[in-house]
C-alpha positions as CSV (number, residue, x, y, z in Angstrom):
1,M,83.3,-97.9,-103.2
2,R,81.4,-100.9,-101.9
3,E,83.4,-103.2,-104.2
4,L,86.6,-101.6,-102.8
5,Q,85.5,-102.2,-99.3
6,L,84.6,-105.8,-100.1
7,A,88.0,-106.3,-101.8
8,R,89.7,-104.9,-98.7
9,G,87.7,-107.1,-96.4
10,K,88.6,-110.2,-98.3
11,T,92.3,-109.3,-98.2
12,V,92.1,-108.8,-94.5
13,E,90.1,-112.0,-93.9
14,S,92.6,-114.0,-96.0
15,K,95.4,-113.0,-93.6
16,I,93.5,-113.9,-90.4
17,R,94.7,-117.1,-88.7
18,R,92.5,-119.3,-86.5
19,V,93.4,-118.6,-82.9
20,T,94.9,-121.4,-80.8
21,K,96.2,-119.7,-77.6
22,I,94.5,-119.9,-74.2
23,S,94.0,-116.1,-74.1
24,I,91.8,-116.0,-77.2
25,S,90.9,-112.3,-77.0
26,E,94.5,-111.3,-76.5
27,E,95.6,-113.2,-79.7
28,I,92.7,-111.6,-81.7
29,A,93.8,-108.2,-80.5
30,Q,97.4,-108.9,-81.4
31,Q,96.4,-110.1,-84.9
32,I,94.3,-106.9,-85.5
33,M,97.3,-104.8,-84.4
34,D,99.5,-106.7,-86.8
35,L,97.1,-106.1,-89.6
36,I,97.1,-102.4,-88.9
37,A,100.9,-102.3,-88.6
38,N,101.3,-104.1,-91.9
39,G,98.9,-101.8,-93.7
40,D,96.3,-104.5,-94.4
41,L,93.9,-102.5,-92.2
42,K,94.2,-98.8,-92.8
43,P,93.1,-95.7,-90.8
44,G,89.4,-95.2,-91.2
45,Q,88.8,-98.6,-92.7
46,R,85.8,-100.6,-91.4
47,L,86.5,-104.1,-90.1
48,P,84.7,-107.1,-91.5
49,S,81.4,-108.0,-89.8
50,E,81.4,-109.9,-86.5
51,R,80.1,-113.0,-88.2
52,D,83.0,-113.0,-90.7
53,L,85.6,-112.2,-88.1
54,C,84.3,-115.0,-85.8
55,K,84.4,-117.4,-88.8
56,N,88.0,-116.5,-89.8
57,F,89.4,-116.4,-86.2
58,G,87.5,-119.6,-85.4
59,T,86.2,-118.2,-82.2
60,G,83.0,-117.1,-80.5
61,R,81.5,-113.6,-80.3
62,S,82.3,-113.1,-76.7
63,S,86.1,-113.4,-77.2
64,L,85.9,-111.3,-80.3
65,R,83.9,-108.6,-78.6
66,E,86.3,-108.5,-75.7
67,A,89.3,-108.0,-78.0
68,L,87.5,-105.3,-80.0
69,R,86.4,-103.6,-76.8
70,C,90.0,-103.6,-75.4
71,L,91.3,-102.1,-78.6
72,S,88.6,-99.4,-78.6
73,I,89.4,-98.4,-75.0
74,V,93.0,-97.7,-75.9
75,G,92.1,-95.8,-79.1
76,V,93.2,-98.3,-81.8
77,L,89.6,-98.9,-83.0
78,N,86.4,-96.8,-83.0
79,A,83.2,-98.6,-82.4
80,R,79.9,-96.9,-83.1
81,V,76.4,-98.4,-82.8
82,G,74.9,-98.9,-86.2
83,E,78.2,-98.0,-88.0
84,G,80.4,-101.0,-87.1
85,T,84.0,-100.9,-86.0
86,T,86.7,-98.9,-87.8
87,V,90.4,-98.4,-87.4
88,A,91.1,-95.1,-85.6
89,A,92.0,-92.3,-88.0
90,D,95.1,-91.4,-86.0
91,G,97.1,-92.9,-83.1
92,G,97.0,-89.9,-80.8
93,K,94.7,-91.5,-78.3
94,F,96.6,-94.8,-78.3
95,L,100.0,-93.0,-77.8
96,G,98.4,-90.9,-75.0
97,K,97.2,-94.0,-73.2
98,I,100.6,-95.6,-73.4
99,I,102.3,-92.6,-71.9
100,E,99.6,-92.2,-69.3
101,W,100.1,-95.7,-68.1
102,R,103.9,-95.4,-68.0
103,L,103.5,-92.2,-65.9
104,I,101.4,-94.1,-63.5
105,T,103.7,-97.1,-63.2
106,E,107.2,-95.6,-63.6
107,K,108.3,-93.2,-60.9
108,H,110.8,-91.2,-63.0
109,D,108.9,-91.0,-66.3
110,I,107.7,-87.4,-65.6
111,E,111.3,-86.3,-65.4
112,N,112.1,-88.3,-68.6
113,L,109.1,-86.7,-70.3
114,L,110.3,-83.2,-69.3
115,D,113.6,-84.0,-71.0
116,V,111.9,-85.2,-74.1
117,R,109.8,-82.1,-74.1
118,I,112.9,-79.9,-74.2
119,G,114.0,-81.4,-77.5
120,L,110.5,-81.4,-79.1
121,E,109.5,-77.9,-78.1
122,G,112.9,-76.5,-79.0
123,V,112.3,-77.7,-82.5
124,A,108.7,-76.4,-82.5
125,A,109.9,-72.9,-81.4
126,A,112.6,-72.8,-84.1
127,D,110.1,-74.0,-86.8
128,A,107.5,-71.5,-85.6
129,A,110.0,-68.7,-86.0
130,L,110.3,-69.7,-89.7
131,Q,106.8,-70.9,-90.5
132,A,104.3,-69.0,-88.3
133,T,101.8,-66.9,-90.2
134,K,100.8,-63.4,-89.2
135,E,97.6,-64.9,-87.6
136,D,99.7,-67.3,-85.6
137,I,101.9,-64.5,-84.3
138,E,98.7,-62.6,-83.3
139,K,97.3,-65.6,-81.5
140,L,100.5,-66.1,-79.5
141,Q,100.6,-62.4,-78.7
142,A,97.0,-62.4,-77.5
143,L,97.7,-65.5,-75.3
144,L,100.7,-63.7,-73.8
145,A,98.5,-60.7,-73.0
146,R,96.0,-63.0,-71.3
147,M,98.8,-64.7,-69.3
148,K,100.0,-61.3,-68.1
149,A,96.5,-60.5,-66.9
150,S,96.3,-63.9,-65.1
151,V,99.5,-63.8,-63.0
152,K,97.6,-63.8,-59.8
153,N,95.3,-66.7,-60.8
154,D,97.5,-69.9,-61.0
155,K,94.7,-72.1,-62.5
156,Q,93.9,-69.7,-65.3
157,F,97.6,-69.1,-65.9
158,A,98.3,-72.8,-66.1
159,A,95.5,-73.3,-68.7
160,L,96.9,-70.4,-70.8
161,D,100.4,-71.7,-70.4
162,L,99.3,-75.0,-71.9
163,E,97.4,-73.2,-74.7
164,F,100.4,-71.1,-75.5
165,H,102.7,-74.1,-76.0
166,V,100.1,-76.1,-78.1
167,T,99.4,-73.0,-80.3
168,L,103.1,-72.5,-80.8
169,A,103.6,-76.1,-81.8
170,K,100.7,-75.8,-84.3
171,S,102.4,-72.7,-85.7
172,S,105.5,-74.8,-86.5
173,G,103.6,-76.3,-89.5
174,N,104.6,-79.9,-88.5
175,A,101.4,-81.9,-87.7
176,L,103.2,-84.8,-86.0
177,L,105.2,-82.4,-83.9
178,F,102.0,-80.7,-82.9
179,D,100.4,-84.0,-81.9
180,L,103.4,-85.0,-79.8
181,V,103.7,-81.7,-78.0
182,S,100.0,-81.7,-77.3
183,M,100.1,-85.2,-75.9
184,I,103.1,-84.6,-73.7
185,R,101.7,-81.3,-72.4
186,G,98.4,-82.9,-71.6
187,Q,100.2,-85.7,-69.6
188,L,102.3,-83.1,-67.7
189,A,99.4,-80.7,-67.0
190,R,98.9,-81.9,-63.4
191,A,102.6,-81.8,-62.5
192,L,103.2,-78.4,-64.1
193,T,100.2,-76.9,-62.2
194,K,102.0,-77.7,-59.0
195,V,105.1,-76.0,-60.2
196,L,103.3,-72.7,-60.6
197,L,102.5,-72.7,-56.9
198,L,106.2,-72.0,-56.1
199,P,107.1,-68.4,-55.1
200,N,107.7,-66.2,-58.1
201,A,107.1,-69.2,-60.5
202,I,104.4,-67.4,-62.5
203,P,106.3,-64.1,-63.0
204,L,109.4,-66.1,-64.0
205,S,107.4,-68.3,-66.4
206,F,105.7,-65.3,-68.0
207,K,109.1,-63.7,-68.6
208,E,110.4,-66.9,-70.2
209,H,107.3,-67.2,-72.4
210,T,107.8,-63.6,-73.5
211,A,111.4,-64.3,-74.5
212,V,110.3,-67.2,-76.7
213,F,107.5,-65.1,-78.3
214,E,109.9,-62.2,-79.1
215,A,112.3,-64.5,-80.8
216,I,109.5,-66.0,-82.9
217,K,108.2,-62.6,-83.7
218,Q,111.7,-61.5,-84.9
219,R,111.9,-64.6,-87.1
220,D,115.0,-65.8,-85.2
221,P,114.9,-69.7,-85.1
222,E,118.0,-70.2,-83.1
223,G,117.0,-67.5,-80.6
224,A,113.6,-69.1,-80.3
225,R,115.1,-72.5,-79.8
226,E,117.5,-71.2,-77.1
227,A,114.7,-69.3,-75.3
228,M,112.5,-72.3,-75.3
229,H,115.3,-74.5,-74.0
230,A,116.0,-72.0,-71.2
231,H,112.3,-71.8,-70.3
232,L,111.9,-75.6,-70.2
233,R,115.1,-76.2,-68.2
234,A,114.0,-73.6,-65.7
235,A,110.5,-75.3,-65.5
236,R,112.3,-78.7,-64.9
237,H,114.4,-77.1,-62.2
238,R,111.2,-75.8,-60.6
239,Y,109.5,-79.2,-60.9
240,N,112.5,-80.8,-59.1
241,Q,112.0,-78.3,-56.3
242,T,108.4,-79.4,-55.9
243,V,109.4,-83.1,-55.5
244,G,112.6,-82.5,-53.6
245,E,114.9,-84.1,-56.1
246,R,118.4,-83.1,-57.1
247,M,118.4,-80.9,-60.2
248,H,120.6,-81.5,-63.2
249,P,124.2,-80.1,-62.8
250,H,123.7,-77.5,-65.6
251,E,120.5,-76.2,-63.9
252,A,122.1,-74.7,-60.9
253,T,121.1,-71.2,-62.0
254,P,118.6,-71.5,-64.8
255,K,118.2,-68.3,-66.7
256,A,116.0,-67.3,-69.6
257,T,118.0,-66.7,-72.8
258,K,117.5,-63.4,-74.6
259,P,116.6,-63.8,-78.3
260,R,119.6,-63.1,-80.6
261,P,119.3,-59.8,-82.6
262,K,118.7,-60.4,-86.3
263,A,121.8,-60.1,-88.5
């Protein structure tokens, strides 16, 4: 194992170029990103020592540490005292940071994210109808019961709403889909909490979640997809009401779609 790590370290070091730009730390960070993208540095792999990195980059420790710190903040690297610095095992935190920054700087990205969510969660619902285990169905049913008991508590209902969608995505059996839905739902949590303050929003949302669940329980993928699309379009319509923006033309009277009966 040690020999393998050393071999990998030498491969990485041989591809490092001496930095020449004014922003030394930025170039170091970019080179490390390139090494990860090219597969020379793999998820979970430890970076060479600071001494070796400084030698190969031709730079001092302060610039190197600044680059490593920046990459750690956004989730590309994991730095632990006594254990060195390793490439993050997955890009979930990195992707989350990118989307979070776009939401801060781009006015309409919440609406765009709501649109993306419709596509992703429609697929998740359809896949869950086919792939969900008996235990998955029981978890969703239990969450639905808790949501029903929380219709007068908007904060608790919002938390259960989030948990329902994430649990459903996990039930799809697609790990990447689960990661994307979890990330998007997390970024939208604050905006969607405001939506539930609208009159009748919680009872309507509960009814829509029930339609999605019933389609999944009946193993009806198209019915689940349609019910999820109807729910999320209605949620987008309610969000537009909270910000006073014009809704999409096809959202004039959003309605939940009833699951199709099994053939």
